[in-house]
N, C-alpha and C positions, 0 to 999 in steps of 0.2 A: 504494500499499500504506500502510495507516495505521500510525502509530507505536505502539509497545508499551511500556507503563509497568508496572513491578513495584512495587506498594505493599505494604510490610511494616509492618503496623499492627495492634495487638490491641484497640484501642478501636473497637468496632463503629460507633458514631455518627460518629466522626471518619473512619473508613474509608469509610463510605457517603457522607458529605459530600464528601470529597476525590474519590472515584471519580466521583460525579455531576458535579462541577465540571470535572474533567479531561476526561471524555468530552464534555461540552457545549462546552468552550472549544477543545479540540484535536482532537476527533473521533477520539481514540485508543482503543486497547484497553487496559483496565486489568486486570491479573491481581493477585490479592492473596493474602497469607498473614498469619497471626496469631501464629505461633510459629516457633521455630527449625526444628522438624521440618517444618512445612508450607512454610517458606521454602526449605529444601533440596529438597523434593519438586518445588515449582514450578520452581525454578532448573534442576533436572535434566531435568524433562519439557520445558522450553522451550529447553534447551541453552544457557542464559544469554543468549538472543537478545532483549535489551531495549534500548530507546533511552534509558531513564531508570530509575533505581532510587530510590525514596523509602523510607528506612529509619528506623523508630523504634528507638532503642537499647534500650528497656526493653519487649521483647515477651515473650510467654509462653515460659518456658524448656523447654517440652515438647521432648524429644529430646536433652536434655543429661544427662550423668551428674551424680550428687551433687557430685563433685569439681569438674566444670566450672561448676556453678551456684555453688558456694562461691567459686571463683576469679574469676568473671566478674561477679557482682552489682555494679551493676544493668545492666550493658551487654551483656545477652544477645544483642542484635541483632548484635554484633560476631562472635559465634560463627557466625551464618549467613553473614556476610561472609567469614569465614575459609574456610568450605566453598566459597564461590564461587571464592575464590583457588585452592583445592586442585584444582578441576576442570580447571584449566589450559586451558580453552576460550578464555579471553580473558585478556590480561595484567592483573595487579593494577592497574597504572596506568590502563588503559582502564576498568576497573570503577570505580575511584575517581573518574575524571573525569566519570562519568555518575551518580554517587550523591549524593543530597541527604540529609543526616542531619536528621531532624525529630523532636526529642525534648526533654522537659523535663530530660534528663540531659546536656545539652551541657557543663555545667561539670564533671561527673564524667568525661566523655570527655576533656576537655582536661587533666585531672589524672591520666589513666590511662596504662597502657603503650602505648595506641593513639594518644596525643596527636600523634605526628609524622606520622600519615597525613593527607594532604591530600585533601579531597573537593571536589566542585563547589560545595557550599554546606553550611553548618551553621546550622540554624534552631531556635531554642528555641520550645517550645510555650507561647506567651503572647500576649495581645492578639489581633491579627488575623493570626495566624501562618499561617493557610491561604492568605491572599493572598500572603504572603511565599513560600510553597511554590510557588504558581502562577507567580510571577515567576521563581523559580529554574528551574522546569520549562521555562518559555518560553525561557530562555537556552539550555537544553540541546537543545530540539527545533528551534530556529530558527537 
């Protein structure tokens, strides 16, 4: 059975590039979402059954109330993660251990109320960050 990766990324070019590399290198199935609402839908339809989650922190806030948007900017991806926690299908710790944060907002994350949450890896979108994501995924899948 192939591994299943959940890619939550709203940049279409980056999403397509990552999906192609992940499928080629690991022969895995990649499911994707671009917004908080679509991430919740995919999570629920797959019952949280993923081997790895790659989460952009600044995704489309569709599905959030105006208050949630005001209180979460720019870390909208964390609202999707909160939904994953609330479904109680998998422990929060198990979710965190298979999640790679991939965002240009890593500094904002480290200064936020979420800063004490530990993830498999946190990778800033700069330079050859896609290769850094591939290495982090390799650690999780092997």
